[in-house]
N, C-alpha and C positions, 0 to 999 in steps of 0.2 A: 731533298731540295734545300737550297740555302735558306729560304724563308722559314722552313720548319725548324731550323736549327738555331735561329736567332732568339735572344732572350726576351721574355716579357711580352704579353699581349698589349694591344692598344688600350683596352679598358684599365688594365693594371697600371700602365704608364700614366694614364690620365688621372687615376686616383693618387698615384705617387706624386705627380706634378702638383695636384691640388694641395696635398699635405705640405710639400716643400714650400709652396707659395705662401700658405697660411703661416708656416713657421718663420719665413722671411719677414712677413708683415708684422708678426708678433715681436721678432727680434728688433725690428726697426723702432718699436716702442720701448725697447730697453729690457726685454726678457732674455736673460742669459741662457736659460734652459732651451728656449726656442732657437737661439743662435746656434747652440751646440747641435740640436736636432737638424737644423738647416744644413750645417756643414756635413754631418754624417750622412744625410739623405742623398747628397749630391757629390760627395767626394769621389766616389768611384767613376762617375760619369765624367767629371772634370779631368781626372787623371787619364782616363781612356781617350778623351777628346784631345787633350794636349799632346799625348803620344802620337795619335793618328795624324795630327797636323804636322808631324815631322820634327818635333822639337828634339834637341840633343838629348839622348837617353839619360845622360848624367844630370840633366837639369829638369827632367820631367817632374820630380817631386817638388823641387823649388818653385817651378812655374805654377804648379797646382796650389801650393801654399800662397804664392803671390796673388793668384786669382782670388782666393778667399779673403786675403787681407784687403785687396782692392774692393771686393764686394761688401765686406763688413764696414769699411770706411764710407761706402756710398749708399748704405741701406736707407739713409734718410731720404734719398731721391727715388727709391723703389716704390712704385705705387700699385703694383700688381696688375698692370694693364696687359702685360705678357706674363707667361709663367716664369717662376723663379729660375727654372732650368734654362730657358731661352736667354734670359737676362744674364745668368751666370756664364753661360757658354760664350756669349758675346764678349764678356770681360776676359775670359780665358783666351779667346782668339787675339784680343788686343795685347795680352801679356806675351803670347807667343810671337806676335809680330814685332813687339818691342825688343824681344830677345834676339830675333833675327837681325834687327837694325843694329843692336849693340855688337853682335858678333861680326857684322860686316865691317866694322871700323877697328877691329883688333885681330891679331893673328889667331887662327883657329888651332886648337889642340887636337891631336889625333885621338881617336878612340877605336876600340876593336869591335864593338857591337853596334848593330843598327837599331832603328826605333822599333822594328817588329819584335826583336828579342826583348826589349824593355817592356813592351806592353803585353806580350804574349802571356805572361804570368797572371795578368788581370783578366784574361779572357776565359769564359766558361768552356770547359772541355765538352766534347760531344759535337763540336763543329765538324762539318764534312771534311773527311780526310785526316782528322787528327790521329786516328789509330794507325794510319799508314804513313805518318810523318809529313803530311801535306796540310798546312794550316791555312785557314781563310786569310789570316793576316799576310801570309806570303803572297797569296794570289792578289790581294788588294794592291800590292805594290806595282802590279802590271797595269793598273788603271790610270788614265790621265788624272791629274790632280783634282779637277773640278768634279769628275764623275765619282772619284773615290770619296771626296768630301760629302757629296750629296748622299752617297750610299751609307757612309758611316753615320751621318747625322740622323737619317731616317730609319735605317735598318739595324744599326748597332746601338747608337745612343737612344733612339726611340722618339725623335721629334716628329711632329707632323710635317707634311710637305709645306704647309704655310709657314711654320716656324723656321724650317730650313731655308725657305726662300728669303725670309727676313734676314737671317744670319748671312746668307750668301749674296744678299742685295741683288736678287734676280727674280723673274716671274716664277710663279708656282709651276707653270707648264714646263719651264726649263728644268726645274728640279725633277719633275716626273720623268722627263725625257732622259736626263742624266742617270737616274736610278734604273730605268728600264734598260738602257744600254749597258750599264754596269752589270746588271743581272745577267744579261745575255753573254757578256764577256766572261764573267765568273763561271757560269755554267759550262761554257765551251772549254775553259781552262780545266775545270774539274773533270770533265769527260776525257779530255786529252791526258790529264795526269793519271787517271785511273785506268787508262787503256793499257793492257799488258804489252810489254815489249817483245821483240823477237826472241825465241828460245835458241840459245847457242849451245851446242854440244861441248861439254867441258873437255872431251877427249879429242875434239877436232878444232883447229884454228878457225876463227870466224871467216877468214878469207884465205884461200890457197891459190897460189899462182898455178896456171895450167902447166902440166908436165909435157914437154915436147915428145913427139912420137919417137919411139926408139930409145929414149933416155930411161934410166932406171928410176923407178917410182920412189 
């Protein structure tokens, strides 16, 4: 099942969140070692989140760096009321939105790879269908944007439903509904993708026109 393939349990995430938040608060007081630990602890999550939001694959690294620059410049305002992860991802979302706005007012350059390709290398192997060439990231693209974001935030990044609701500016029940519907869609897609196709005899054409009576075969 999809849920069994997703990384890190809730207690592990809670512990990691607590550590990252503590490092953020220490960094706010001017501890350079804590600032470095804060960045290292959450760098992969920010990178993955930025990519999942649909940022230009060529700018994912830059937007991730921009997120941390903004965060470090704003640490003096961080009071730990929410986890550092939630706070940081909200900054990442703003960075991506700003990049979309900048792109809207200038000509767009062509690129040959999509965002799934850019982020796939950061995903853990062992996700359903990876061995058969079917990646969860490819399936996520079939989801509506709001359901994909809710699923990514809670099931990939590891936020609680409450944290995802704050980031999405919607009720917790809405996030739960979106995740449930996303699960149902993904499971259906996995079943469909893993269903064997019809076997076609290599010696026989897949479709043969009927031979008229009396005509040579």
